[in-house]
C-alpha positions as CSV (number, residue, x, y, z in Angstrom):
1,M,-4.0,5.3,8.4
2,R,-3.3,2.7,11.7
3,T,0.1,2.1,10.9
4,P,2.3,4.9,12.6
5,P,5.3,4.6,9.7
6,V,2.7,3.8,6.9
7,S,1.0,6.8,8.9
8,T,3.4,9.2,9.1
9,G,5.9,8.3,5.2
10,Y,2.6,9.6,3.7
11,G,2.1,12.2,5.1
12,Y,-0.4,12.1,7.8
13,E,-0.2,11.7,11.4
14,P,-1.2,8.0,12.8
15,G,-5.8,7.5,12.9
16,E,-6.1,10.1,10.7
17,K,-6.8,8.0,7.8
18,V,-8.1,4.7,7.1
19,P,-5.9,2.9,4.5
20,T,-7.8,2.5,1.6
21,T,-6.5,0.3,-1.5
22,E,-7.6,3.8,-3.3
23,L,-5.9,6.3,-1.1
24,L,-2.5,4.8,-1.1
25,L,-2.7,4.2,-4.6
26,S,-3.7,7.6,-5.4
27,H,-0.5,8.7,-3.0
28,N,1.9,6.4,-5.7
29,H,3.7,8.1,-8.2
30,P,1.5,8.8,-12.0
31,D,4.2,6.1,-13.4
32,D,4.4,3.4,-10.9
33,R,0.6,3.7,-10.2
34,A,-0.7,2.2,-12.9
35,V,2.3,-1.4,-12.0
36,V,1.4,-1.1,-7.9
37,A,-3.2,-1.3,-8.8
38,D,-1.4,-4.1,-11.0
39,A,0.4,-6.6,-8.6
40,L,-1.8,-5.4,-6.4
41,A,-4.9,-6.8,-8.4
42,A,-2.7,-10.1,-9.2
43,A,-2.1,-10.6,-5.4
44,V,-5.1,-10.8,-4.7
45,R,-7.1,-12.8,-7.3
46,D,-4.1,-14.9,-6.9
47,H,-3.9,-15.9,-2.7
48,G,-0.1,-14.7,-4.1
49,A,2.4,-12.0,-1.5
50,L,2.7,-8.9,-3.0
51,G,6.5,-7.8,-3.1
52,S,7.1,-3.6,-4.8
53,R,9.5,-0.8,-5.4
54,H,7.9,2.2,-6.2
55,R,7.5,6.2,-5.7
56,V,5.1,7.6,-3.1
57,I,4.2,11.1,-3.1
58,D,3.7,12.1,0.4
59,T,1.1,15.3,1.1
60,A,3.6,18.1,1.0
61,G,4.5,17.2,-1.6
62,V,8.1,14.9,-1.0
63,H,8.4,12.0,-3.3
64,H,9.5,9.2,-1.4
65,Q,11.2,5.3,-2.6
66,V,9.3,2.8,-1.1
67,L,10.0,-1.1,-0.8
68,V,6.9,-3.4,-0.4
69,V,6.4,-6.4,1.2
70,A,2.6,-7.5,1.7
71,D,1.0,-10.9,1.9
72,G,-2.7,-11.7,1.4
73,M,-5.6,-11.0,4.9
74,F,-7.8,-13.7,4.5
75,D,-11.5,-15.0,6.1
76,A,-12.6,-17.7,8.4
77,T,-13.8,-18.6,4.9
78,G,-10.4,-18.2,2.8
79,A,-11.5,-15.1,1.2
80,V,-9.0,-11.9,0.8
81,V,-11.0,-9.4,3.0
82,G,-7.4,-6.8,2.6
83,T,-3.1,-6.8,2.8
84,E,-0.9,-6.7,5.8
85,S,3.1,-4.6,4.3
86,I,6.3,-4.3,5.6
87,S,7.0,-0.4,4.2
88,S,10.4,0.8,4.0
89,T,11.7,4.4,1.8
């Protein structure tokens, strides 16, 4: 993961992991994972923003409440290539 707040929030050292959708979703609480995945898919499909309050589980097994606000990242053709987010625990 590239950004220190996201990396350390999930229990990784900065630069230890490359952030992927699968990795981030794997840290979501099982009861929240489908809702977060659906919200992310809708944001990508609709080229919209994403807002979510959910639980994540770090590498030590500690549960955290997080608030995420994200927006799409687009290439020169307008295709969605990722999301940028602000997270708070």
